[in-house]
Structure formats: structure tokens, C-alpha cells
N, CA, C and O atoms as CSV, one atom per row, in Angstrom:
chain,resi,resn,atom,element,x,y,z
A,1,UNK,N,N,109.804,96.135,119.725
A,1,UNK,CA,C,110.039,95.058,120.078
A,1,UNK,C,C,111.295,95.379,121.416
A,1,UNK,O,O,112.251,96.143,121.289
A,2,UNK,N,N,111.079,94.856,122.215
A,2,UNK,CA,C,112.320,95.259,123.484
A,2,UNK,C,C,113.545,94.114,122.943
A,2,UNK,O,O,113.391,92.998,122.447
A,3,UNK,N,N,114.766,94.853,123.247
A,3,UNK,CA,C,115.945,94.195,123.111
A,3,UNK,C,C,116.354,93.483,124.325
A,3,UNK,O,O,116.102,94.024,125.402
A,4,UNK,N,N,116.972,92.305,124.308
A,4,UNK,CA,C,117.539,91.611,125.384
A,4,UNK,C,C,118.987,91.240,124.929
A,4,UNK,O,O,119.445,91.032,123.806
A,5,UNK,N,N,119.678,91.225,126.440
A,5,UNK,CA,C,121.043,90.878,125.960
A,5,UNK,C,C,121.109,89.202,125.614
A,5,UNK,O,O,120.342,88.262,125.822
A,6,UNK,N,N,122.197,89.324,125.093
A,6,UNK,CA,C,122.324,87.694,124.566
A,6,UNK,C,C,122.801,86.628,125.464
A,6,UNK,O,O,122.614,85.427,125.272
A,7,UNK,N,N,123.458,87.175,126.504
A,7,UNK,CA,C,124.223,86.482,127.801
A,7,UNK,C,C,122.781,86.118,128.534
A,7,UNK,O,O,122.553,84.934,128.785
A,8,UNK,N,N,121.899,87.039,128.844
A,8,UNK,CA,C,120.648,87.245,129.662
A,8,UNK,C,C,119.816,86.254,128.980
A,8,UNK,O,O,119.049,85.679,129.753
A,9,UNK,N,N,119.735,85.844,127.622
A,9,UNK,CA,C,118.758,84.864,127.206
A,9,UNK,C,C,119.373,83.823,127.408
A,9,UNK,O,O,118.705,82.910,127.895
A,10,UNK,N,N,120.691,83.585,127.153
A,10,UNK,CA,C,121.307,82.099,127.330
A,10,UNK,C,C,121.026,81.582,128.873
A,10,UNK,O,O,120.626,80.457,129.173
A,11,UNK,N,N,121.363,82.790,129.892
A,11,UNK,CA,C,121.051,82.242,131.306
A,11,UNK,C,C,119.610,81.637,131.480
A,11,UNK,O,O,119.386,80.537,131.985
A,12,UNK,N,N,118.757,82.421,131.041
A,12,UNK,CA,C,117.052,81.950,131.150
A,12,UNK,C,C,117.173,80.984,130.577
A,12,UNK,O,O,116.656,80.161,131.332
A,13,UNK,N,N,117.646,80.264,129.379
A,13,UNK,CA,C,117.475,79.214,128.638
A,13,UNK,C,C,118.045,78.140,129.526
A,13,UNK,O,O,117.566,77.009,129.607
A,14,UNK,N,N,119.083,78.562,130.177
A,14,UNK,CA,C,119.947,77.159,130.840
A,14,UNK,C,C,119.170,77.045,132.213
A,14,UNK,O,O,119.137,75.950,132.774
A,15,UNK,N,N,118.487,78.247,132.819
A,15,UNK,CA,C,117.637,77.930,134.089
A,15,UNK,C,C,116.458,77.105,133.732
A,15,UNK,O,O,116.078,76.232,134.512
A,16,UNK,N,N,115.830,77.330,132.564
A,16,UNK,CA,C,114.400,76.583,132.453
A,16,UNK,C,C,114.718,75.194,131.170
A,16,UNK,O,O,113.833,74.416,130.813
A,17,UNK,N,N,115.854,75.167,130.763
A,17,UNK,CA,C,115.870,73.791,129.645
A,17,UNK,C,C,117.152,72.894,130.373
A,17,UNK,O,O,118.262,73.408,130.506
A,18,UNK,N,N,116.937,71.874,130.702
A,18,UNK,CA,C,117.792,70.891,131.354
A,18,UNK,C,C,118.692,70.472,129.967
A,18,UNK,O,O,119.900,70.494,130.200
A,19,UNK,N,N,118.334,70.091,128.556
A,19,UNK,CA,C,119.073,69.530,127.721
A,19,UNK,C,C,120.087,71.024,127.341
A,19,UNK,O,O,119.627,72.118,127.015
A,20,UNK,N,N,121.684,70.636,127.515
A,20,UNK,CA,C,122.519,71.560,126.963
A,20,UNK,C,C,122.516,71.847,125.461
A,20,UNK,O,O,122.575,72.986,124.998
A,21,UNK,N,N,122.444,70.736,124.743
A,21,UNK,CA,C,122.423,70.644,123.269
A,21,UNK,C,C,121.128,71.401,122.492
A,21,UNK,O,O,121.254,72.082,121.474
A,22,UNK,N,N,119.969,71.158,123.132
A,22,UNK,CA,C,119.052,72.295,122.838
A,22,UNK,C,C,119.274,73.530,122.949
A,22,UNK,O,O,118.987,74.261,122.001
A,23,UNK,N,N,119.774,74.005,123.997
A,23,UNK,CA,C,120.266,75.706,124.192
A,23,UNK,C,C,121.205,75.847,123.294
A,23,UNK,O,O,121.194,76.889,122.639
A,24,UNK,N,N,122.235,74.852,123.041
A,24,UNK,CA,C,123.457,75.245,121.985
A,24,UNK,C,C,122.437,75.615,120.703
A,24,UNK,O,O,122.475,76.720,120.161
A,25,UNK,N,N,121.736,74.797,120.387
A,25,UNK,CA,C,120.950,74.938,119.071
A,25,UNK,C,C,120.237,76.140,118.913
A,25,UNK,O,O,120.262,76.900,117.946
A,26,UNK,N,N,119.565,76.242,120.016
A,26,UNK,CA,C,118.754,77.873,119.949
A,26,UNK,C,C,119.852,78.864,119.754
A,26,UNK,O,O,119.915,79.650,118.809
A,27,UNK,N,N,120.557,78.777,120.553
A,27,UNK,CA,C,121.869,79.989,120.660
A,27,UNK,C,C,122.400,80.065,119.206
A,27,UNK,O,O,122.547,81.153,118.648
A,28,UNK,N,N,122.666,78.965,118.647
A,28,UNK,CA,C,123.221,78.951,117.455
A,28,UNK,C,C,122.465,79.824,116.273
A,28,UNK,O,O,122.940,80.660,115.506
A,29,UNK,N,N,120.881,79.239,116.428
A,29,UNK,CA,C,120.038,79.955,115.387
A,29,UNK,C,C,120.047,81.444,115.790
A,29,UNK,O,O,120.266,82.244,114.880
A,30,UNK,N,N,119.850,81.893,116.957
A,30,UNK,CA,C,119.705,83.444,117.084
A,30,UNK,C,C,120.912,84.075,116.857
A,30,UNK,O,O,120.933,85.304,116.779
A,31,UNK,N,N,122.122,83.294,116.716
A,31,UNK,CA,C,123.484,84.146,116.169
A,31,UNK,C,C,123.250,84.348,114.801
A,31,UNK,O,O,123.449,85.483,114.368
A,32,UNK,N,N,122.779,83.266,113.858
A,32,UNK,CA,C,122.439,83.081,112.894
A,32,UNK,C,C,121.633,84.328,112.076
A,32,UNK,O,O,121.871,84.924,111.025
A,33,UNK,N,N,120.597,84.417,113.055
A,33,UNK,CA,C,119.586,85.561,112.683
A,33,UNK,C,C,120.166,86.926,112.976
A,33,UNK,O,O,119.702,87.843,112.299
A,34,UNK,N,N,121.159,87.244,113.922
A,34,UNK,CA,C,121.499,88.561,114.111
A,34,UNK,C,C,122.552,88.863,113.297
A,34,UNK,O,O,122.733,90.019,112.917
A,35,UNK,N,N,123.412,87.781,112.922
A,35,UNK,CA,C,124.181,87.986,111.786
A,35,UNK,C,C,123.388,88.614,110.439
A,35,UNK,O,O,123.688,89.741,110.043
A,36,UNK,N,N,122.444,87.879,109.820
A,36,UNK,CA,C,121.549,88.116,108.744
A,36,UNK,C,C,121.086,89.527,108.931
A,36,UNK,O,O,121.036,90.310,107.983
A,37,UNK,N,N,120.753,89.846,110.136
A,37,UNK,CA,C,120.004,91.330,110.451
A,37,UNK,C,C,121.260,92.303,109.939
A,37,UNK,O,O,121.151,92.983,108.918
A,38,UNK,N,N,122.386,92.292,110.709
A,38,UNK,CA,C,123.326,93.106,110.623
A,38,UNK,C,C,123.739,93.170,109.087
A,38,UNK,O,O,123.795,94.290,108.580
A,39,UNK,N,N,123.986,92.230,108.429
A,39,UNK,CA,C,124.042,92.198,106.762
A,39,UNK,C,C,122.867,92.957,106.101
A,39,UNK,O,O,123.122,93.727,105.175
A,40,UNK,N,N,121.847,92.817,106.441
A,40,UNK,CA,C,120.775,93.574,105.887
A,40,UNK,C,C,120.908,95.065,106.292
A,40,UNK,O,O,120.693,95.942,105.456
A,41,UNK,N,N,121.217,95.322,107.406
A,41,UNK,CA,C,121.581,96.358,107.782
A,41,UNK,C,C,122.600,97.336,106.881
A,41,UNK,O,O,122.500,98.511,106.525
A,42,UNK,N,N,123.606,96.331,106.681
A,42,UNK,CA,C,124.824,97.026,105.803
A,42,UNK,C,C,124.541,97.400,104.357
A,42,UNK,O,O,125.137,98.193,103.628
A,43,UNK,N,N,123.333,96.521,104.090
A,43,UNK,CA,C,123.056,96.469,102.466
A,43,UNK,C,C,121.999,97.961,102.311
A,43,UNK,O,O,121.749,98.337,101.166
A,44,UNK,N,N,121.542,98.582,103.250
A,44,UNK,CA,C,120.789,99.620,103.024
A,44,UNK,C,C,121.482,100.816,102.393
A,44,UNK,O,O,122.671,101.073,102.582
A,45,UNK,N,N,120.666,101.529,101.633
A,45,UNK,CA,C,121.319,102.776,101.022
A,45,UNK,C,C,121.602,103.888,102.222
A,45,UNK,O,O,120.743,103.920,103.103
A,46,UNK,N,N,122.387,104.528,102.306
A,46,UNK,CA,C,122.500,105.550,103.454
A,46,UNK,C,C,121.342,106.613,103.259
A,46,UNK,O,O,120.824,106.981,102.205
A,47,UNK,N,N,121.113,106.950,104.375
A,47,UNK,CA,C,120.092,108.151,104.303
A,47,UNK,C,C,120.339,109.350,103.328
A,47,UNK,O,O,121.508,109.645,103.079
A,48,UNK,N,N,119.303,110.072,102.750
A,48,UNK,CA,C,119.780,110.897,101.976
A,48,UNK,C,C,119.641,112.165,102.440
A,48,UNK,O,O,118.520,112.461,102.852
A,49,UNK,N,N,120.570,113.064,102.482
A,49,UNK,CA,C,120.543,114.382,102.796
A,49,UNK,C,C,119.730,115.424,102.222
A,49,UNK,O,O,119.879,115.542,101.006
A,50,UNK,N,N,118.859,116.262,102.798
A,50,UNK,CA,C,117.615,117.003,102.298
A,50,UNK,C,C,117.987,118.576,102.537
A,50,UNK,O,O,118.686,118.944,103.481
A,51,UNK,N,N,117.449,119.427,101.594
A,51,UNK,CA,C,117.436,121.114,102.004
A,51,UNK,C,C,116.067,121.419,101.855
A,51,UNK,O,O,115.342,120.767,101.103
A,52,UNK,N,N,115.683,122.349,102.512
A,52,UNK,CA,C,114.550,123.192,102.420
A,52,UNK,C,C,114.236,123.913,101.198
A,52,UNK,O,O,115.172,124.510,100.666
A,53,UNK,N,N,112.926,123.974,100.580
A,53,UNK,CA,C,112.845,124.816,99.642
A,53,UNK,C,C,111.461,125.372,99.891
A,53,UNK,O,O,110.606,124.486,99.920
A,54,UNK,N,N,111.157,126.195,100.016
A,54,UNK,CA,C,110.013,127.033,100.248
A,54,UNK,C,C,109.137,127.583,98.757
A,54,UNK,O,O,109.419,128.625,98.166
A,55,UNK,N,N,108.233,126.787,98.413
A,55,UNK,CA,C,107.242,127.087,97.092
A,55,UNK,C,C,106.504,128.464,97.728
A,55,UNK,O,O,105.934,128.563,98.815
A,56,UNK,N,N,106.697,129.471,96.716
A,56,UNK,CA,C,105.630,130.823,97.054
A,56,UNK,C,C,104.685,130.763,95.900
A,56,UNK,O,O,105.066,130.703,94.731
A,57,UNK,N,N,103.473,130.782,96.265
A,57,UNK,CA,C,102.258,131.046,95.447
A,57,UNK,C,C,102.386,132.700,94.781
A,57,UNK,O,O,102.276,133.681,95.518
A,58,UNK,N,N,102.612,132.805,93.415
A,58,UNK,CA,C,102.661,133.975,92.878
A,58,UNK,C,C,102.165,134.097,91.696
A,58,UNK,O,O,102.966,134.433,90.824
A,59,UNK,N,N,100.908,133.900,91.344
A,59,UNK,CA,C,100.385,133.456,90.157
A,59,UNK,C,C,100.879,134.900,89.094
A,59,UNK,O,O,101.468,134.642,88.045
A,60,UNK,N,N,100.633,136.155,89.408
A,60,UNK,CA,C,100.754,137.194,88.390
A,60,UNK,C,C,102.068,137.586,88.576
A,60,UNK,O,O,102.195,138.744,88.177
A,61,UNK,N,N,103.387,137.000,89.127
A,61,UNK,CA,C,104.655,137.755,89.409
A,61,UNK,C,C,105.051,138.936,90.025
A,61,UNK,O,O,106.191,139.390,89.926
A,62,UNK,N,N,104.004,139.533,90.761
A,62,UNK,CA,C,104.144,140.610,91.629
A,62,UNK,C,C,103.987,140.292,93.234
A,62,UNK,O,O,102.884,140.195,93.771
A,63,UNK,N,N,105.090,140.159,93.846
A,63,UNK,CA,C,105.126,139.946,95.505
A,63,UNK,C,C,104.670,141.216,96.238
A,63,UNK,O,O,104.308,141.025,97.400
A,64,UNK,N,N,104.618,142.502,95.769
A,64,UNK,CA,C,104.271,143.757,96.883
A,64,UNK,C,C,102.845,143.805,96.997
A,64,UNK,O,O,102.062,143.804,96.048
A,65,UNK,N,N,102.567,143.844,98.151
A,65,UNK,CA,C,101.666,144.412,98.869
A,65,UNK,C,C,100.333,143.422,98.519
A,65,UNK,O,O,99.198,143.783,98.206
A,66,UNK,N,N,100.883,142.008,98.688
A,66,UNK,CA,C,99.979,141.088,98.288
A,66,UNK,C,C,100.000,140.142,99.747
A,66,UNK,O,O,100.810,140.311,100.659
A,67,UNK,N,N,98.954,139.157,99.724
A,67,UNK,CA,C,98.873,138.187,100.750
A,67,UNK,C,C,99.830,137.074,99.901
A,67,UNK,O,O,99.399,136.556,98.870
A,68,UNK,N,N,100.882,136.828,100.323
A,68,UNK,CA,C,101.497,135.619,99.785
A,68,UNK,C,C,101.238,134.242,100.715
A,68,UNK,O,O,101.108,134.270,101.939
A,69,UNK,N,N,101.190,133.050,99.895
A,69,UNK,CA,C,101.118,131.816,100.718
A,69,UNK,C,C,102.151,130.812,100.025
A,69,UNK,O,O,102.556,130.966,98.873
A,70,UNK,N,N,102.485,129.884,100.776
A,70,UNK,CA,C,103.693,128.968,100.279
A,70,UNK,C,C,103.267,127.797,100.890
A,70,UNK,O,O,102.310,127.613,101.642
A,71,UNK,N,N,104.309,126.845,100.363
A,71,UNK,CA,C,104.140,125.498,101.095
A,71,UNK,C,C,105.942,125.169,101.258
A,71,UNK,O,O,106.833,125.631,100.546
A,72,UNK,N,N,106.059,124.368,102.261
A,72,UNK,CA,C,107.743,123.921,102.665
A,72,UNK,C,C,107.857,122.778,102.034
A,72,UNK,O,O,106.874,122.057,102.206
A,73,UNK,N,N,108.905,122.211,101.186
A,73,UNK,CA,C,109.337,121.008,100.512
A,73,UNK,C,C,110.624,120.878,100.684
A,73,UNK,O,O,111.378,121.851,100.688
A,74,UNK,N,N,111.033,119.619,100.853
A,74,UNK,CA,C,112.531,119.220,100.922
A,74,UNK,C,C,112.722,118.601,99.293
A,74,UNK,O,O,111.799,118.193,98.587
A,75,UNK,N,N,113.782,118.642,99.023
A,75,UNK,CA,C,114.537,117.728,97.875
A,75,UNK,C,C,116.097,117.378,98.228
A,75,UNK,O,O,116.662,118.000,99.127
A,76,UNK,N,N,116.658,116.528,97.609
A,76,UNK,CA,C,117.874,116.055,97.994
A,76,UNK,C,C,118.932,117.236,97.890
A,76,UNK,O,O,118.796,118.135,97.060
A,77,UNK,N,N,119.847,117.186,98.659
A,77,UNK,CA,C,120.800,118.196,98.798
A,77,UNK,C,C,121.550,118.784,97.365
A,77,UNK,O,O,121.593,119.957,96.993
A,78,UNK,N,N,122.078,117.676,96.746
A,78,UNK,CA,C,122.821,117.892,95.476
A,78,UNK,C,C,121.754,118.318,94.386
A,78,UNK,O,O,122.269,118.858,93.407
A,79,UNK,N,N,120.837,118.233,94.361
A,79,UNK,CA,C,119.962,118.396,93.111
A,79,UNK,C,C,119.411,119.810,93.218
A,79,UNK,O,O,119.160,120.328,94.307
A,80,UNK,N,N,119.224,120.438,92.000
A,80,UNK,CA,C,118.990,121.649,91.685
A,80,UNK,C,C,117.405,122.057,92.358
A,80,UNK,O,O,116.443,121.305,92.202
A,81,UNK,N,N,117.338,123.055,92.939
A,81,UNK,CA,C,115.692,123.694,93.581
A,81,UNK,C,C,114.916,123.903,92.433
A,81,UNK,O,O,113.754,123.498,92.461
A,82,UNK,N,N,115.426,124.572,91.225
A,82,UNK,CA,C,114.453,124.451,90.322
A,82,UNK,C,C,113.760,123.671,89.938
A,82,UNK,O,O,112.787,124.008,89.263
A,83,UNK,N,N,114.003,122.410,90.220
A,83,UNK,CA,C,113.279,121.139,89.743
A,83,UNK,C,C,111.861,120.686,90.830
A,83,UNK,O,O,111.011,119.807,90.689
A,84,UNK,N,N,112.061,121.675,91.885
A,84,UNK,CA,C,110.900,121.236,92.796
A,84,UNK,C,C,109.452,121.182,92.377
A,84,UNK,O,O,108.644,120.289,92.634
A,85,UNK,N,N,109.252,122.343,91.656
A,85,UNK,CA,C,107.787,122.402,91.168
A,85,UNK,C,C,107.367,121.285,90.189
A,85,UNK,O,O,106.294,120.684,90.244
A,86,UNK,N,N,108.504,121.053,89.145
A,86,UNK,CA,C,108.131,119.785,88.371
A,86,UNK,C,C,108.132,118.652,88.837
A,86,UNK,O,O,107.561,117.743,88.235
A,87,UNK,N,N,108.832,118.431,90.123
A,87,UNK,CA,C,108.419,117.271,90.661
A,87,UNK,C,C,107.262,117.397,91.482
A,87,UNK,O,O,106.787,116.271,91.624
A,88,UNK,N,N,106.830,117.952,91.873
A,88,UNK,CA,C,105.387,118.033,92.522
A,88,UNK,C,C,104.402,117.820,91.306
A,88,UNK,O,O,103.511,116.991,91.488
A,89,UNK,N,N,104.452,118.452,90.119
A,89,UNK,CA,C,103.811,118.396,88.943
A,89,UNK,C,C,103.543,116.831,88.684
A,89,UNK,O,O,102.459,116.323,88.397
A,90,UNK,N,N,104.787,116.183,88.852
A,90,UNK,CA,C,105.020,114.742,88.216
A,90,UNK,C,C,104.304,113.619,89.341
A,90,UNK,O,O,103.803,112.571,88.934
A,91,UNK,N,N,104.326,113.928,90.560
A,91,UNK,CA,C,103.693,113.409,91.566
A,91,UNK,C,C,102.121,113.610,91.657
A,91,UNK,O,O,101.400,112.750,92.164
A,92,UNK,N,N,101.684,114.683,91.184
A,92,UNK,CA,C,100.268,114.971,90.955
A,92,UNK,C,C,99.725,114.324,89.690
A,92,UNK,O,O,98.538,114.039,89.535
A,93,UNK,N,N,100.718,114.108,88.774
A,93,UNK,CA,C,100.228,113.364,87.316
A,93,UNK,C,C,100.029,112.132,87.742
A,93,UNK,O,O,99.046,111.494,87.365
A,94,UNK,N,N,101.033,111.576,88.678
A,94,UNK,CA,C,100.778,110.189,88.949
A,94,UNK,C,C,99.803,109.738,89.910
A,94,UNK,O,O,99.296,108.616,89.917
A,95,UNK,N,N,99.476,111.042,91.039
A,95,UNK,CA,C,98.265,110.669,91.867
A,95,UNK,C,C,96.695,110.622,90.985
A,95,UNK,O,O,95.694,109.980,91.302
A,96,UNK,N,N,96.860,111.388,89.986
A,96,UNK,CA,C,95.699,111.803,89.229
A,96,UNK,C,C,95.419,110.563,88.053
A,96,UNK,O,O,94.483,110.670,87.261
A,97,UNK,N,N,96.215,109.552,88.044
A,97,UNK,CA,C,96.045,108.421,87.379
A,97,UNK,C,C,95.351,107.537,88.052
A,97,UNK,O,O,94.564,106.828,87.425
A,98,UNK,N,N,95.477,107.401,89.349
A,98,UNK,CA,C,94.755,106.515,90.435
A,98,UNK,C,C,93.409,106.515,90.364
A,98,UNK,O,O,92.827,107.359,89.683
A,99,UNK,N,N,92.724,105.531,91.085
A,99,UNK,CA,C,91.199,105.729,91.030
A,99,UNK,C,C,90.873,106.890,91.857
A,99,UNK,O,O,90.066,107.699,91.397
A,100,UNK,N,N,91.445,107.111,93.150
A,100,UNK,CA,C,91.270,108.056,93.845
A,100,UNK,C,C,91.385,109.798,92.927
A,100,UNK,O,O,90.690,110.812,92.993
A,101,UNK,N,N,92.431,109.485,92.253
A,101,UNK,CA,C,92.878,110.832,91.809
A,101,UNK,C,C,91.885,111.187,90.542
A,101,UNK,O,O,91.664,112.361,90.246
A,102,UNK,N,N,91.266,110.015,89.769
A,102,UNK,CA,C,90.439,110.255,88.639
A,102,UNK,C,C,88.965,110.924,89.467
A,102,UNK,O,O,88.416,111.983,89.162
A,103,UNK,N,N,88.666,110.256,90.243
A,103,UNK,CA,C,87.597,110.798,91.092
A,103,UNK,C,C,87.583,112.336,91.517
A,103,UNK,O,O,86.625,113.088,91.339
A,104,UNK,N,N,88.685,112.652,92.051
A,104,UNK,CA,C,89.176,113.998,92.356
A,104,UNK,C,C,90.490,114.530,92.240
A,104,UNK,O,O,91.360,114.577,93.110
A,105,UNK,N,N,90.539,114.998,90.845
A,105,UNK,CA,C,92.106,115.284,90.338
A,105,UNK,C,C,92.583,116.368,91.078
A,105,UNK,O,O,91.738,117.187,91.441
A,106,UNK,N,N,93.921,116.583,91.426
A,106,UNK,CA,C,94.347,117.750,91.903
A,106,UNK,C,C,94.975,118.643,90.552
A,106,UNK,O,O,95.468,118.185,89.522
A,107,UNK,N,N,94.793,119.924,90.906
A,107,UNK,CA,C,94.701,120.925,89.642
A,107,UNK,C,C,95.608,122.050,90.185
A,107,UNK,O,O,95.882,122.912,89.351
A,108,UNK,N,N,96.087,122.199,91.325
A,108,UNK,CA,C,96.943,123.275,91.823
A,108,UNK,C,C,98.061,122.635,92.791
A,108,UNK,O,O,97.936,121.468,93.161
A,109,UNK,N,N,99.046,123.346,93.153
A,109,UNK,CA,C,100.361,123.104,93.739
A,109,UNK,C,C,99.618,122.699,95.055
A,109,UNK,O,O,99.883,121.619,95.582
A,110,UNK,N,N,98.693,123.547,95.593
A,110,UNK,CA,C,98.386,123.560,96.964
A,110,UNK,C,C,97.564,122.534,97.224
A,110,UNK,O,O,97.708,121.986,98.317
A,111,UNK,N,N,96.544,122.044,96.323
A,111,UNK,CA,C,95.655,120.825,96.153
A,111,UNK,C,C,96.713,119.503,96.284
A,111,UNK,O,O,96.534,118.533,97.020
A,112,UNK,N,N,97.685,119.688,95.516
A,112,UNK,CA,C,98.786,118.315,95.599
A,112,UNK,C,C,99.265,118.477,97.085
A,112,UNK,O,O,98.934,117.525,97.792
A,113,UNK,N,N,99.896,119.368,97.651
A,113,UNK,CA,C,100.291,119.414,99.193
A,113,UNK,C,C,99.582,118.822,99.904
A,113,UNK,O,O,99.911,117.886,100.633
A,114,UNK,N,N,98.194,119.438,99.742
A,114,UNK,CA,C,97.167,118.880,100.916
A,114,UNK,C,C,96.695,117.620,100.805
A,114,UNK,O,O,96.413,117.005,101.833
A,115,UNK,N,N,96.528,117.011,99.498
A,115,UNK,CA,C,95.748,115.918,99.507
A,115,UNK,C,C,96.593,114.806,98.944
A,115,UNK,O,O,96.052,113.712,99.099
A,116,UNK,N,N,97.692,114.764,98.371
A,116,UNK,CA,C,98.905,113.699,97.792
A,116,UNK,C,C,99.367,113.092,99.000
A,116,UNK,O,O,99.807,113.774,99.926
A,117,UNK,N,N,99.293,111.874,99.040
A,117,UNK,CA,C,100.033,111.055,100.099
A,117,UNK,C,C,101.554,110.950,99.724
A,117,UNK,O,O,102.002,110.899,98.578
A,118,UNK,N,N,102.222,110.927,100.825
A,118,UNK,CA,C,104.022,111.108,100.876
A,118,UNK,C,C,104.225,110.129,99.868
A,118,UNK,O,O,104.957,110.601,98.998
A,119,UNK,N,N,103.840,108.824,99.593
A,119,UNK,CA,C,104.021,107.793,98.976
A,119,UNK,C,C,104.448,108.537,97.283
A,119,UNK,O,O,105.516,108.186,96.781
A,120,UNK,N,N,103.647,109.423,96.609
A,120,UNK,CA,C,103.903,109.600,95.487
A,120,UNK,C,C,104.807,110.610,95.343
A,120,UNK,O,O,105.340,110.720,94.239
A,121,UNK,N,N,105.171,111.559,96.422
A,121,UNK,CA,C,106.172,112.604,96.492
A,121,UNK,C,C,107.551,111.985,96.541
A,121,UNK,O,O,108.572,112.337,95.951
A,122,UNK,N,N,107.349,110.983,97.377
A,122,UNK,CA,C,108.895,110.155,97.755
A,122,UNK,C,C,109.357,109.197,96.133
A,122,UNK,O,O,110.384,108.520,96.080
A,123,UNK,N,N,108.572,109.306,95.174
A,123,UNK,CA,C,108.665,108.516,94.195
A,123,UNK,C,C,109.701,109.384,93.402
A,123,UNK,O,O,110.633,108.953,92.724
A,124,UNK,N,N,109.320,110.825,93.641
A,124,UNK,CA,C,109.880,111.983,92.795
A,124,UNK,C,C,110.956,112.816,93.507
A,124,UNK,O,O,111.450,113.911,93.238
A,125,UNK,N,N,111.152,111.960,94.482
A,125,UNK,CA,C,112.602,112.533,95.529
A,125,UNK,C,C,112.237,113.946,95.967
A,125,UNK,O,O,113.076,114.845,95.891
A,126,UNK,N,N,110.776,114.205,96.510
A,126,UNK,CA,C,110.395,115.312,97.202
A,126,UNK,C,C,109.663,115.276,98.544
A,126,UNK,O,O,108.728,114.486,98.673
A,127,UNK,N,N,109.980,115.980,99.433
A,127,UNK,CA,C,109.258,115.721,100.598
A,127,UNK,C,C,108.537,116.880,101.080
A,127,UNK,O,O,109.215,117.780,101.578
A,128,UNK,N,N,107.109,117.034,101.011
A,128,UNK,CA,C,106.342,118.249,101.331
A,128,UNK,C,C,106.111,118.307,102.742
A,128,UNK,O,O,105.379,117.430,103.200
A,129,UNK,N,N,106.608,119.198,103.563
A,129,UNK,CA,C,106.621,119.371,105.008
A,129,UNK,C,C,105.382,120.204,105.353
A,129,UNK,O,O,105.028,120.214,106.532
A,130,UNK,N,N,104.756,120.832,104.538
A,130,UNK,CA,C,103.703,121.729,105.097
A,130,UNK,C,C,102.360,121.278,104.371
A,130,UNK,O,O,102.314,121.592,103.181
A,131,UNK,N,N,101.326,120.637,104.850
A,131,UNK,CA,C,100.299,120.287,103.943
A,131,UNK,C,C,99.277,121.643,103.577
A,131,UNK,O,O,98.673,121.902,102.536
A,132,UNK,N,N,99.343,122.303,104.739
A,132,UNK,CA,C,98.559,123.727,104.640
A,132,UNK,C,C,99.204,124.868,104.154
A,132,UNK,O,O,100.357,124.984,104.569
A,133,UNK,N,N,98.847,125.661,103.473
A,133,UNK,CA,C,99.554,126.720,103.091
A,133,UNK,C,C,100.076,127.758,104.023
A,133,UNK,O,O,99.234,128.245,104.777
A,134,UNK,N,N,101.397,128.226,104.126
A,134,UNK,CA,C,101.819,129.128,105.035
A,134,UNK,C,C,101.726,130.606,104.792
A,134,UNK,O,O,102.180,131.004,103.719
A,135,UNK,N,N,101.234,131.441,105.582
A,135,UNK,CA,C,101.636,133.228,105.043
A,135,UNK,C,C,103.069,133.264,105.075
A,135,UNK,O,O,103.807,132.578,105.783
A,136,UNK,N,N,103.421,134.239,104.136
A,136,UNK,CA,C,104.812,134.622,103.827
A,136,UNK,C,C,104.957,136.356,104.053
A,136,UNK,O,O,104.285,137.068,103.308
A,137,UNK,N,N,105.445,136.709,104.625
A,137,UNK,CA,C,105.789,138.335,104.777
A,137,UNK,C,C,106.959,138.407,103.799
A,137,UNK,O,O,107.638,137.381,103.820
A,138,UNK,N,N,107.367,139.328,102.964
A,138,UNK,CA,C,108.186,139.764,102.343
A,138,UNK,C,C,109.043,140.687,103.289
A,138,UNK,O,O,108.332,141.384,104.012
A,139,UNK,N,N,110.158,140.832,103.429
A,139,UNK,CA,C,111.123,141.674,104.590
A,139,UNK,C,C,111.994,141.999,104.015
A,139,UNK,O,O,112.360,141.354,103.033
A,140,UNK,N,N,112.780,143.376,104.523
A,140,UNK,CA,C,114.119,143.661,104.338
A,140,UNK,C,C,115.212,142.886,104.986
A,140,UNK,O,O,115.079,142.540,106.160
A,141,UNK,N,N,116.473,142.535,104.189
A,141,UNK,CA,C,117.220,141.671,104.868
A,141,UNK,C,C,118.168,142.249,105.683
A,141,UNK,O,O,119.309,141.789,105.637
A,142,UNK,N,N,117.859,143.389,106.599
A,142,UNK,CA,C,118.642,144.214,107.165
A,142,UNK,C,C,117.833,144.167,108.809
A,142,UNK,O,O,116.653,144.082,109.151
A,143,UNK,N,N,119.223,144.276,109.613
A,143,UNK,CA,C,118.557,144.396,111.102
A,143,UNK,C,C,118.663,145.848,111.375
A,143,UNK,O,O,119.761,146.383,111.219
A,144,UNK,N,N,117.699,146.508,111.744
A,144,UNK,CA,C,117.707,148.186,111.985
A,144,UNK,C,C,118.718,148.269,113.640
A,144,UNK,O,O,118.498,147.602,114.651
A,145,UNK,N,N,119.520,149.030,113.486
A,145,UNK,CA,C,120.289,149.173,114.715
A,145,UNK,C,C,120.088,150.755,115.242
A,145,UNK,O,O,119.565,151.564,114.475
A,146,UNK,N,N,120.373,151.023,116.122
A,146,UNK,CA,C,119.774,151.974,117.119
A,146,UNK,C,C,121.180,152.742,117.646
A,146,UNK,O,O,121.595,152.443,118.766
A,147,UNK,N,N,121.767,153.537,116.995
A,147,UNK,CA,C,123.132,154.159,117.050
A,147,UNK,C,C,122.794,155.695,117.731
A,147,UNK,O,O,123.138,156.646,117.029
A,148,UNK,N,N,122.224,155.972,118.887
A,148,UNK,CA,C,122.086,157.226,119.647
A,148,UNK,C,C,123.284,157.696,120.095
A,148,UNK,O,O,123.653,157.395,121.231
A,149,UNK,N,N,124.010,158.446,119.325
A,149,UNK,CA,C,125.279,159.198,119.666
A,149,UNK,C,C,125.094,160.654,119.625
A,149,UNK,O,O,126.037,161.403,119.879
């Protein structure tokens, strides 16, 4: 919705309405609404800081020479990252109790990330950032340098 300056609004009202008492009443109501809106904004909780977590699909425990897929999720910054999978499990359990979940239950993390809506994840304080799996390449944590001396 477009915002308009209070003084501009007052000028428009004065130009179109000859009764000054009526204008004063309208302006007073507008000021009360603005104060109520500011109080509501002040009562809102602060935004939650989040950190990124990459969930890697590794069913047999071996990462060597395999195609690895994963999903990106976020949790609150101060929370333990080890709880991420259990948060997704809880969201999946909640989803599976709904009528849609009963018809088509999710059974894997991948299905949960693709099918479950953000509402269920938000209740568990986890935000899935990638609905489709991402390919992951294991790499050495070194940058090669060429020293030709």
C-alpha cells in the first residue's frame, strides 16, 4: 500500500473539506492508528539469526567415490546443528498426521524437503532452502599453488 506524508494528507483534506472540526477529528484518528501500529511493531519479537546447514545423504557411511546429494537448511544460530535432522523428522511426523500426509506420507529426508510446506518446518525452527537435492563433491581443503623457482 502506498505511503503518504501526514502533512500532505492534511493539506488534501483542507482543500476538499470546509469543516475544520471534521478535519481535526480525522487527523486525530489517523494519529491514533499510527501510534497503535508503532506499538504493535515494538511488541514483535526480533528476527531470528540463522546459520546454514548442509544435510548430506550418506546412507552407508562411505563418501568415497560416490555420488552424494544433500539439502541446505537453516536453524537458529545458537542451536546445535546435530538437531537439524531430528527437526526435519518432527516436521515430517507432523505432516504425516495431516490428511494430505495420510494420503501421501513422506518417508525420507529428500521427500520431506520436496513435499512438506514451510509451515511445518517453521514450527520446528528449521528452514529448508533447497527443495531439490544438490550434488556434492568432496574436495581437499587446499588451494594448489604453482611455485616455479
